[in-house]
C-alpha positions, 0 to 999 in steps of 0.5 A: 579916237576909237573907243571900246567898252564892255558893260554889264546889263544895266550900265548906260555909260560910255568909257574910252578904252582901246578896241581889243580883238575878240576870239569868237567862233563865227562859223554858221554852225556856231551862230545858228540856234542850238536850242538854247534860244539864240534865235528864239529867246524867252519862249514862255508858251509851250507848243508850236507858234508862228508868232514866237512867244518872246516877251519875258521882261516886257511890262505888258507880259501879262497881256501877252500871256493872256492873248496866247492862252486865248488863242491856244484855247480857241476852237477853229480851223487851224492850218495843217502845219501844226501852228497853234496861232493859225486860225484864219477866220477873223474872230476869236482865236485869230491872231490879229483879232485877239490883238485888236481886242487888246488894242481897243481896250487900251484905246478906251482906257486912254480916252477915259484918262485923257477926258479926266485930264490924266495925260500921263496915263493916257499917253501910256495906254495910247502907246500900249494900244499902238503896240498891241495893234502892231503886234496883231499886224506882225509880220506886217505882210502887205497881202494880209488885209486884216494885218494891214487894218490893224496896222492902220489902227496902230498908226492912229493910236500912236499919233493920238498919244504922240500929240500929248507928249511934250514938244511937237509932233508931226506925221509927215510925208517924205518925197522919194522917187516920185512918191512919198512915204510916211514918218513921225517927226518929234521936235523939242519945245521952242523955235530951234533950230534943233539937231535931229536924227533919222531912226530906222528899225528892223525888218519885221518891226514898224516904227509904231512898235518903238513906242515913245521911249526913243523920242522922249529920250532924245527930246529931253536932250534937245534933239529932234527925231524922225522915225521911218520904216524900212523899205518894204514894210509899214509906211514904206511898204510901197518900196522894195528892200534892196541892199542900199538900205540907207536910201529911204532914211537918206531921203528923210535927212534931205527932208530935214535939211529943208525943215525950218525947225532943224539945224541942217549942220547937225543931222545924223542917222541911227538904226537897229538891226538891219536898220543899223546896217543902213545907218552904217552904210550911210557912213560911206556916203560922203555926200550926205553930210551926216554929222553922227551915225548910230548903228545898233546890233547891225548884221553887216557881213557874217549873217549875209555871207552865210545866209544860205546856211543861216536863213533856213534856221530862222523862224518862218515869220522872219522868213516871210517878213523878209520875202515880203520886204524884198518882193520875192515871188510868191512861194519863195523858200528860205533857200531862195531868200538866203540867195537874195540876202547874200548881196547885203553882205558888206564884203560883197559891196566894196565899201571903203573909206580911204582915208577914214572919215571923221564922222562920229560913230556909235555902235551898241551891241551884245557880246553874244549876237548870233547874226551880228558877231563882234568881228563884223565891227571892224568893217565900220570902225575902221572907216572913221577915226571917231568910233565908240563901241559899247558891248553889253554883257547879255545874250541874243540879237540886240540889247533891250531898246531902253538900253540902246535909247539911253546910250544913244541919247547921251552920246548924241547930246555930246556930239551935237553939244546939247548938254 
């Protein structure tokens, strides 16, 4: 049975309703940034920034404001494109340097809390440190040595805090195509075997930026989770992002099948943004044997089919991240990227389930997503006889992580029967 529900911002329940047809303008012009913040939301700092200042509502917003203020006030040679955060020399005012300072402060606080036996506060500050270091790495370009060094510090802080959580934590290496890529495996306390999901993030987001909320949400329901990075970024940086986004997370599900603590008959996949597209593509792979698919705010067709028109309107940081992930030639333009991304459109891939499968599917999105319009959803909800669609009444690309995490954990607990 396919189900649909539209919820207010704070709701975390899933209702069973019929899937309606929505009237929505999905022309490229309608979905582009019209100045209201469709692509660049919650801009709290004035001026031209390479790293968009989007942090309204973040619990660390005061730290963000302070870092942006230090960068804006710093003396130093900036690029001639007008970006305030373009001081190249590693030192005061440099983007990565300033976030490194915040990361080091958070690590110091965390170590002090841990030494005093205050593990809850230690975990919180190790989480902050990993996010601050990863912020300094953003968009995690492989050619930027300072950014890669910051990302390594993010990994260290994240793993140190993860070791303090309840349950078990492993930093694992997953084999694929003659090499390996890294992931973080969280399993509940006890011997298992446990149901598990592989989680994949977006194009310029590394797994360290997800924090501990998703693992905690799933562990509370007796579900293990393996966090991996999208091909081309983070611990998956040795691989090239291609339209078959699901290739690395499927290798991760293979890894889980051989893990003694995991139930091989209860393995699923989940993803956010382009990671959600990868999870959606896995719905069409009948050989994978997945028992649940969660796809959050995934650009499935519209954004890619219209990439030539939409990509030039994206922030340069997002363009650079995609170019790096796709390993496009140095000097590639937004127009080059738009052409390359057209192959990612579902309509270009002839994905069909005939007859529909019975794999449970959960979709969580917003009712005003500029790159993942609701009309795209028919491409995946029609591929299974068991889909649940939750549309949150809020603007922008993707709901808040805590909302997606809470909905996913509750739904997966029902599917895997862990209540």
